[in-house]
Every structure is written in C-alpha cells, then in structure tokens.
C-alpha positions in Angstrom: -0.1 0.0 0.1 1.4 3.3 -1.2 1.2 6.4 1.8 -1.1 8.2 1.1 1.1 11.3 1.2 4.1 9.5 -0.2 4.2 8.8 -3.9 6.0 5.9 -5.1 7.7 8.7 -7.4 8.8 10.4 -4.3 10.2 7.7 -2.8 12.5 7.1 -6.2 13.1 10.7 -6.3 13.9 10.7 -2.7 16.4 8.1 -3.5 17.8 9.1 -6.4 18.3 12.8 -3.8 20.3 11.5 -1.5 24.3 10.5 -2.0 26.9 10.5 0.7 27.5 13.9 1.4 31.2 15.2 0.7 31.3 18.3 2.0 29.2 19.8 4.6 27.6 23.1 5.6 28.7 23.5 9.2 27.0 26.7 9.5 23.7 25.0 9.1 22.0 22.7 12.0 19.3 20.3 11.8 16.0 21.4 14.1 15.5 20.0 17.2 12.2 18.7 16.0 13.7 17.3 12.8 16.4 15.6 14.9 14.0 13.9 17.2 13.1 12.2 13.8 15.9 10.9 13.4 16.5 10.0 16.6 13.0 7.9 16.4 14.3 6.7 13.3 16.9 4.7 15.1 14.8 3.8 18.2 12.4 2.5 15.9 14.8 -0.3 13.9 14.2 -3.4 13.3 16.5 -5.8 14.8 16.7 -9.6 15.2 14.6 -11.1 17.6 13.8 -7.4 18.3 16.9 -7.8 20.6 18.5 -4.1 19.5 21.7 -5.0 20.7 23.1 -1.7 19.9 23.4 1.9 21.0 23.9 5.0 19.1 26.1 7.7 20.5 25.6 11.3 19.1 28.5 13.4 19.9 27.9 17.0 20.6 31.0 18.2 22.0 32.8 20.2 19.5 36.1 19.5 20.7 36.0 15.7 20.9 35.0 16.1 17.0 37.9 17.8 16.4 39.4 15.0 18.1 37.6 12.7 16.0 38.4 13.8 13.0 41.9 13.1 12.9 41.0 8.9 13.0 38.4 9.2 10.2 41.2 10.3 7.6 41.0 13.6 8.2 37.4 13.5 6.7 36.3 16.9 6.9 32.1 15.7 7.6 33.6 14.2 10.9 33.4 17.9 12.3 31.4 20.0 9.9 27.8 18.0 9.6 25.2 19.4 12.5 25.3 15.6 13.4 28.0 12.8 14.1 26.4 9.4 15.2 28.7 6.5 16.1 26.5 3.8 15.9 28.0 0.6 18.2 27.5 -2.7 19.3 26.6 -4.2 22.9 29.9 -6.6 22.8 29.2 -10.5 24.0 25.2 -10.0 24.4 24.2 -12.8 26.4 21.3 -14.0 28.7 20.9 -11.1 30.4 20.5 -9.2 27.3 17.6 -11.4 26.6 16.3 -11.2 30.2 16.1 -7.4 30.2 14.3 -8.1 26.2 11.2 -9.9 27.4 10.8 -7.6 30.8 10.5 -4.6 28.5 8.1 -7.1 26.1 6.0 -7.9 29.1 5.6 -4.6 30.3 5.3 -2.6 26.5 2.8 -5.1 25.7 0.9 -5.8 28.8 1.8 -9.9 28.7 2.2 -11.7 31.7 6.0 -12.7 31.6 5.5 -16.6 31.9 3.4 -16.1 28.4 6.7 -15.0 26.8 8.5 -17.9 28.2 8.9 -20.1 24.6 10.5 -16.7 22.7 12.7 -16.4 26.2 14.4 -20.0 25.8 13.8 -19.8 21.8 16.2 -16.7 21.8 18.5 -17.8 24.3 18.7 -21.4 22.4 19.8 -18.8 19.4 22.8 -17.2 21.2 24.1 -20.6 23.4 23.5 -23.6 20.5 23.2 -21.6 17.1 21.8 -23.3 14.3 24.7 -22.4 12.0 28.2 -20.8 13.0 27.5 -17.8 15.1 30.2 -15.0 16.2 27.4 -12.9 18.0 28.9 -9.6 17.8 29.0 -9.8 13.8 25.6 -10.9 14.3 24.7 -7.6 16.1 27.1 -5.0 13.7 24.7 -6.6 10.9 21.9 -5.7 13.1 23.6 -2.0 13.6 23.9 -1.6 9.4 19.9 -2.0 9.3 19.7 1.3 11.5 21.5 3.0 9.4 19.8 2.8 6.8 16.7 3.3 8.5 18.3 6.6 9.8 19.7 7.4 6.0 16.1 6.7 4.1 14.6 9.0 7.1 16.6 12.0 6.5 16.4 11.9 2.9 12.4 11.9 2.9 13.0 15.1 5.5 15.9 16.5 3.1 18.4 16.6 5.1 22.1 14.8 4.0 23.6 12.4 5.7 27.3 10.1 5.2 27.8 7.2 6.2 31.4 6.3 7.5 33.6 3.0 7.4 36.8 5.3 7.3 37.4 5.5 10.4 39.6 3.8 13.3 37.4 2.2 15.3 39.7 1.3 18.1 40.6 4.8 18.2 37.0 6.2 18.6 36.5 3.6 21.6 38.8 4.9 23.7 38.6 8.5 23.0 34.3 8.0 23.6 35.2 5.7 26.9 33.1 2.9 25.1 35.1 0.0 26.3 33.9 1.2 29.7 30.3 1.0 28.8 30.1 -2.3 27.2 30.5 -1.2 23.3 32.6 -0.8 20.7 32.1 1.0 17.5 30.8 0.2 13.9 29.9 2.4 11.4 29.5 6.8 11.7 26.9 8.8 10.5 27.1 12.4 9.8 23.7 14.3 9.0 23.4 18.1 8.5 23.0 20.3 5.0 25.6 19.8 1.6 28.0 22.6 1.4 27.2 24.8 -2.1 30.4 23.6 -3.5 30.1 20.3 -2.4 30.8 19.0 -6.2 29.4 15.3 -5.6 26.3 16.8 -5.2 25.9 16.6 -9.2 27.3 14.4 -9.7 25.1 11.3 -11.5 24.9 8.2 -9.0 25.9 5.0 -10.7 24.6 2.0 -10.3 24.0 -1.0 -12.0 21.2 -1.7 -14.6 18.1 -3.0 -12.3 18.4 -6.1 -14.7 22.1 -7.2 -13.1 20.9 -6.8 -9.4 17.5 -8.1 -9.5 16.7 -11.3 -10.3 13.4 -12.6 -10.0 12.8 -16.8 -9.6 9.5 -17.8 -10.3 
C-alpha cells in the first residue's frame, strides 16, 4: 500500500536525491524537531528477535568532534556536519540481554512474563546453540547496519543530507569516547546535516548497475 502522502514516484526521487555528502555546510544545523524524528528512526529500527544489540552515541561536544577527525582519515564531515552519530554494538550480548528484552516486552505489551517463556527460550537457544556458526558480535554488527539504513532513508525523506562512514579507526573512537567501559564498541559512523553549496559530489550522476543486473526473479 502506498502512503497517501508519499507516492511511489516521490520514494524514487528521494532515493535519487540522497548521496554520501562529502562536504557539509557547518553553519546549517538540523532543527530540534527534525532531529527528534531522526532519533526515533534509530529507536524504531528493526533487529533480529527485537533484541536491539546497539547504542547510538550522538557526539555534541565540539572539542571531541575535532579530536575525532584525525581518526577518520581527516574527513571533514566528522566536524562540519550538524550531527555526528557513532553507531555501536554491545559486546558479547548474552542471556542477561535477553532477560532485559523479555521484561521490556512484557511491560510494553502488557503480557504476563510467563507467556513469553517460549520466546525467551528460543532466543537464548539461538545464542547458546545456534543453528549455524555464529560470532555474536558480527551478528550484532549486521543488525546495526539495519538501523543505519533506516536513519539514512529517514533523513532523505526530511531533505537532510547524510554520509555513512566506515573510514575511521574504531579502536581510537572506542578509546576517546570511553566505549569499552560502557560495554560498547564502534561499528560505523553517520554524519547528518546539509550539503555545502560547493560540494562537487552533489551533482554527479548516481552510478548504479541496471536493474536487470542486480535484481533476478525466480518463478
């Protein structure tokens, strides 16, 4: 079903409009209302079993952001964008995280906790005796990229530019932000704000393979 206020054509145009912004206008800031929407795009992102094995650190301290540039290959977006988000995973999620999730589910959905015992056992069984070789941190990382994509698209819908960034040194970000003591480790960055008028990347044609090269129907 197409949303009554957002046509199929508008979806495509939004996807064509967005790009990995290389140069942000440091004078243009995301409004508080729009940022709350982007914040909720992260909160509402789906994850396997709904476990949400992540935390999103929004770096507002300008001195910290300046310090972090060096450890992101000196990419100016880290300092110049309106907002910098460090998407992280919780290291080594285990039964305690499952317990927390089940308790939250019981509370929010007003379900007796004992009614969720089957789900709780299934999740714990998956983590303890997975049906395939499982590195739990790598699994959590994959979940975090789902949240990243929700953030990217939500920003584009609002006319806000973004740049997802893997070009950084996670260990240095962990150290500077004190993430290990909190139980987290950096996975990927995303800057958000508004493109500079002279960002030459903005007008470049989007390079993608033809649809037939990447989409195959099996009937």
